[in-house]
C-alpha positions as protocol buffer text, in pm:
chain_id: "A"
residue {
  index: 1
  type: UNK
  ca { x: 10083 y: 5319 z: 15433 }
}
residue {
  index: 2
  type: UNK
  ca { x: 10357 y: 5249 z: 15181 }
}
residue {
  index: 3
  type: UNK
  ca { x: 10659 y: 5427 z: 15097 }
}
residue {
  index: 4
  type: UNK
  ca { x: 10667 y: 5637 z: 14772 }
}
residue {
  index: 5
  type: UNK
  ca { x: 10951 y: 5720 z: 14535 }
}
residue {
  index: 6
  type: UNK
  ca { x: 11054 y: 6083 z: 14473 }
}
residue {
  index: 7
  type: UNK
  ca { x: 11085 y: 6161 z: 14100 }
}
residue {
  index: 8
  type: UNK
  ca { x: 11285 y: 6471 z: 14147 }
}
residue {
  index: 9
  type: UNK
  ca { x: 11361 y: 6727 z: 14405 }
}
residue {
  index: 10
  type: UNK
  ca { x: 11212 y: 7084 z: 14428 }
}
residue {
  index: 11
  type: UNK
  ca { x: 11297 y: 7384 z: 14660 }
}
residue {
  index: 12
  type: UNK
  ca { x: 11013 y: 7547 z: 14848 }
}
residue {
  index: 13
  type: UNK
  ca { x: 11010 y: 7779 z: 15135 }
}
residue {
  index: 14
  type: UNK
  ca { x: 10990 y: 7860 z: 15421 }
}
residue {
  index: 15
  type: UNK
  ca { x: 11042 y: 7540 z: 15620 }
}
residue {
  index: 16
  type: UNK
  ca { x: 11414 y: 7542 z: 15744 }
}
residue {
  index: 17
  type: UNK
  ca { x: 11543 y: 7211 z: 15618 }
}
residue {
  index: 18
  type: UNK
  ca { x: 11786 y: 7327 z: 15349 }
}
residue {
  index: 19
  type: UNK
  ca { x: 12079 y: 7518 z: 15469 }
}
residue {
  index: 20
  type: UNK
  ca { x: 12380 y: 7715 z: 15320 }
}
residue {
  index: 21
  type: UNK
  ca { x: 12678 y: 7498 z: 15323 }
}
residue {
  index: 22
  type: UNK
  ca { x: 12905 y: 7797 z: 15201 }
}
residue {
  index: 23
  type: UNK
  ca { x: 13043 y: 7860 z: 14851 }
}
residue {
  index: 24
  type: UNK
  ca { x: 12706 y: 7858 z: 14689 }
}
residue {
  index: 25
  type: UNK
  ca { x: 12635 y: 7498 z: 14809 }
}
residue {
  index: 26
  type: UNK
  ca { x: 12302 y: 7423 z: 14979 }
}
residue {
  index: 27
  type: UNK
  ca { x: 12183 y: 7097 z: 15115 }
}
residue {
  index: 28
  type: UNK
  ca { x: 11962 y: 6915 z: 15356 }
}
residue {
  index: 29
  type: UNK
  ca { x: 11761 y: 6608 z: 15396 }
}
residue {
  index: 30
  type: UNK
  ca { x: 11483 y: 6559 z: 15128 }
}
residue {
  index: 31
  type: UNK
  ca { x: 11376 y: 6238 z: 15307 }
}
residue {
  index: 32
  type: UNK
  ca { x: 11431 y: 6131 z: 15681 }
}
residue {
  index: 33
  type: UNK
  ca { x: 11398 y: 5757 z: 15756 }
}
residue {
  index: 34
  type: UNK
  ca { x: 11101 y: 5694 z: 15993 }
}
residue {
  index: 35
  type: UNK
  ca { x: 10858 y: 5406 z: 16039 }
}
residue {
  index: 36
  type: UNK
  ca { x: 10481 y: 5345 z: 16025 }
}
residue {
  index: 37
  type: UNK
  ca { x: 10478 y: 5463 z: 16395 }
}
residue {
  index: 38
  type: UNK
  ca { x: 10622 y: 5807 z: 16318 }
}
residue {
  index: 39
  type: UNK
  ca { x: 10526 y: 5903 z: 15968 }
}
residue {
  index: 40
  type: UNK
  ca { x: 10619 y: 6244 z: 15809 }
}
residue {
  index: 41
  type: UNK
  ca { x: 10407 y: 6555 z: 15776 }
}
residue {
  index: 42
  type: UNK
  ca { x: 10242 y: 6392 z: 15465 }
}
residue {
  index: 43
  type: UNK
  ca { x: 10150 y: 6076 z: 15667 }
}
residue {
  index: 44
  type: UNK
  ca { x: 10414 y: 5878 z: 15474 }
}
residue {
  index: 45
  type: UNK
  ca { x: 10724 y: 5697 z: 15592 }
}
residue {
  index: 46
  type: UNK
  ca { x: 11044 y: 5599 z: 15431 }
}
residue {
  index: 47
  type: UNK
  ca { x: 11299 y: 5352 z: 15567 }
}
residue {
  index: 48
  type: UNK
  ca { x: 11651 y: 5226 z: 15474 }
}
residue {
  index: 49
  type: UNK
  ca { x: 11512 y: 4969 z: 15256 }
}
residue {
  index: 50
  type: UNK
  ca { x: 11298 y: 5202 z: 15051 }
}
residue {
  index: 51
  type: UNK
  ca { x: 11380 y: 5186 z: 14676 }
}
residue {
  index: 52
  type: UNK
  ca { x: 11432 y: 5562 z: 14580 }
}
residue {
  index: 53
  type: UNK
  ca { x: 11528 y: 5451 z: 14231 }
}
residue {
  index: 54
  type: UNK
  ca { x: 11852 y: 5635 z: 14254 }
}
residue {
  index: 55
  type: UNK
  ca { x: 12093 y: 5358 z: 14148 }
}
residue {
  index: 56
  type: UNK
  ca { x: 12145 y: 5480 z: 13800 }
}
residue {
  index: 57
  type: UNK
  ca { x: 12076 y: 5866 z: 13877 }
}
residue {
  index: 58
  type: UNK
  ca { x: 12395 y: 6040 z: 13972 }
}
residue {
  index: 59
  type: UNK
  ca { x: 12199 y: 6360 z: 14005 }
}
residue {
  index: 60
  type: UNK
  ca { x: 11838 y: 6494 z: 14027 }
}
residue {
  index: 61
  type: UNK
  ca { x: 11681 y: 6810 z: 13877 }
}
residue {
  index: 62
  type: UNK
  ca { x: 11622 y: 7105 z: 14109 }
}
residue {
  index: 63
  type: UNK
  ca { x: 11325 y: 7316 z: 14051 }
}
residue {
  index: 64
  type: UNK
  ca { x: 11169 y: 7607 z: 14245 }
}
residue {
  index: 65
  type: UNK
  ca { x: 10829 y: 7537 z: 14413 }
}
residue {
  index: 66
  type: UNK
  ca { x: 10719 y: 7260 z: 14190 }
}
residue {
  index: 67
  type: UNK
  ca { x: 10752 y: 7473 z: 13880 }
}
residue {
  index: 68
  type: UNK
  ca { x: 10438 y: 7669 z: 13969 }
}
residue {
  index: 69
  type: UNK
  ca { x: 10599 y: 8013 z: 14018 }
}
residue {
  index: 70
  type: UNK
  ca { x: 10469 y: 8236 z: 13729 }
}
residue {
  index: 71
  type: UNK
  ca { x: 10806 y: 8394 z: 13683 }
}
residue {
  index: 72
  type: UNK
  ca { x: 11045 y: 8103 z: 13724 }
}
residue {
  index: 73
  type: UNK
  ca { x: 10817 y: 7833 z: 13590 }
}
residue {
  index: 74
  type: UNK
  ca { x: 10989 y: 7501 z: 13526 }
}
residue {
  index: 75
  type: UNK
  ca { x: 11342 y: 7649 z: 13494 }
}
residue {
  index: 76
  type: UNK
  ca { x: 11602 y: 7400 z: 13612 }
}
residue {
  index: 77
  type: UNK
  ca { x: 11800 y: 7569 z: 13875 }
}
residue {
  index: 78
  type: UNK
  ca { x: 12069 y: 7298 z: 13906 }
}
residue {
  index: 79
  type: UNK
  ca { x: 12131 y: 6934 z: 13954 }
}
residue {
  index: 80
  type: UNK
  ca { x: 12121 y: 6793 z: 14311 }
}
residue {
  index: 81
  type: UNK
  ca { x: 12343 y: 6507 z: 14426 }
}
residue {
  index: 82
  type: UNK
  ca { x: 12159 y: 6254 z: 14653 }
}
residue {
  index: 83
  type: UNK
  ca { x: 12356 y: 6083 z: 14937 }
}
residue {
  index: 84
  type: UNK
  ca { x: 12177 y: 5811 z: 15129 }
}
residue {
  index: 85
  type: UNK
  ca { x: 12297 y: 5764 z: 15489 }
}
residue {
  index: 86
  type: UNK
  ca { x: 12159 y: 5617 z: 15808 }
}
residue {
  index: 87
  type: UNK
  ca { x: 11937 y: 5915 z: 15865 }
}
residue {
  index: 88
  type: UNK
  ca { x: 11780 y: 5954 z: 15518 }
}
residue {
  index: 89
  type: UNK
  ca { x: 11841 y: 6107 z: 15181 }
}
residue {
  index: 90
  type: UNK
  ca { x: 12060 y: 6421 z: 15189 }
}
residue {
  index: 91
  type: UNK
  ca { x: 12055 y: 6632 z: 14870 }
}
residue {
  index: 92
  type: UNK
  ca { x: 12328 y: 6886 z: 14796 }
}
residue {
  index: 93
  type: UNK
  ca { x: 12348 y: 7127 z: 14515 }
}
residue {
  index: 94
  type: UNK
  ca { x: 12540 y: 7437 z: 14410 }
}
residue {
  index: 95
  type: UNK
  ca { x: 12392 y: 7752 z: 14288 }
}
residue {
  index: 96
  type: UNK
  ca { x: 12580 y: 8053 z: 14159 }
}
residue {
  index: 97
  type: UNK
  ca { x: 12479 y: 8421 z: 14224 }
}
residue {
  index: 98
  type: UNK
  ca { x: 12446 y: 8486 z: 13861 }
}
residue {
  index: 99
  type: UNK
  ca { x: 12092 y: 8626 z: 13866 }
}
residue {
  index: 100
  type: UNK
  ca { x: 11823 y: 8750 z: 14102 }
}
residue {
  index: 101
  type: UNK
  ca { x: 11652 y: 8422 z: 14143 }
}
residue {
  index: 102
  type: UNK
  ca { x: 11966 y: 8233 z: 14244 }
}
residue {
  index: 103
  type: UNK
  ca { x: 12069 y: 8517 z: 14468 }
}
residue {
  index: 104
  type: UNK
  ca { x: 11726 y: 8515 z: 14644 }
}
residue {
  index: 105
  type: UNK
  ca { x: 11744 y: 8124 z: 14684 }
}
residue {
  index: 106
  type: UNK
  ca { x: 12082 y: 8140 z: 14843 }
}
residue {
  index: 107
  type: UNK
  ca { x: 11977 y: 8426 z: 15069 }
}
residue {
  index: 108
  type: UNK
  ca { x: 11692 y: 8212 z: 15183 }
}
residue {
  index: 109
  type: UNK
  ca { x: 11912 y: 7916 z: 15241 }
}
residue {
  index: 110
  type: UNK
  ca { x: 12148 y: 8126 z: 15456 }
}
residue {
  index: 111
  type: UNK
  ca { x: 11841 y: 8227 z: 15667 }
}
residue {
  index: 112
  type: UNK
  ca { x: 11732 y: 7861 z: 15689 }
}
residue {
  index: 113
  type: UNK
  ca { x: 11396 y: 7934 z: 15515 }
}
residue {
  index: 114
  type: UNK
  ca { x: 11415 y: 7643 z: 15250 }
}
residue {
  index: 115
  type: UNK
  ca { x: 11296 y: 7288 z: 15233 }
}
residue {
  index: 116
  type: UNK
  ca { x: 11325 y: 7013 z: 14983 }
}
residue {
  index: 117
  type: UNK
  ca { x: 11014 y: 6862 z: 14844 }
}
residue {
  index: 118
  type: UNK
  ca { x: 10996 y: 6526 z: 14684 }
}
residue {
  index: 119
  type: UNK
  ca { x: 10749 y: 6660 z: 14420 }
}
residue {
  index: 120
  type: UNK
  ca { x: 10518 y: 6367 z: 14450 }
}
residue {
  index: 121
  type: UNK
  ca { x: 10140 y: 6392 z: 14450 }
}
residue {
  index: 122
  type: UNK
  ca { x: 9928 y: 6232 z: 14740 }
}
residue {
  index: 123
  type: UNK
  ca { x: 9852 y: 5873 z: 14663 }
}
residue {
  index: 124
  type: UNK
  ca { x: 9658 y: 5604 z: 14846 }
}
residue {
  index: 125
  type: UNK
  ca { x: 9845 y: 5488 z: 15143 }
}
residue {
  index: 126
  type: UNK
  ca { x: 9696 y: 5136 z: 15156 }
}
């Protein structure tokens, strides 16, 4: 297995990893650091030495469900701020309740029914 780089961040539900932080802010870990002995649900692992290519990216685009929803499509919902700490890559963003889509996403975050997705396709792990 080899670590992979996430190109952007997408919301999908339900999973329970993105939570409401109040005031329209939502956040959660998009990547948790693990090892070859405890890979994630995609059988991948990331560690503190993984190059996430975030050095020159102050923010990441936030989309809904990989842009596959027939109504929302590739509408950029916001920009997420990635924060790397000892546990992983935490991503925080702010949504405003200005339309039905944002309202529903914020409601789902309050019910802990969202997760970040790295938006990467499966690749060979060798």
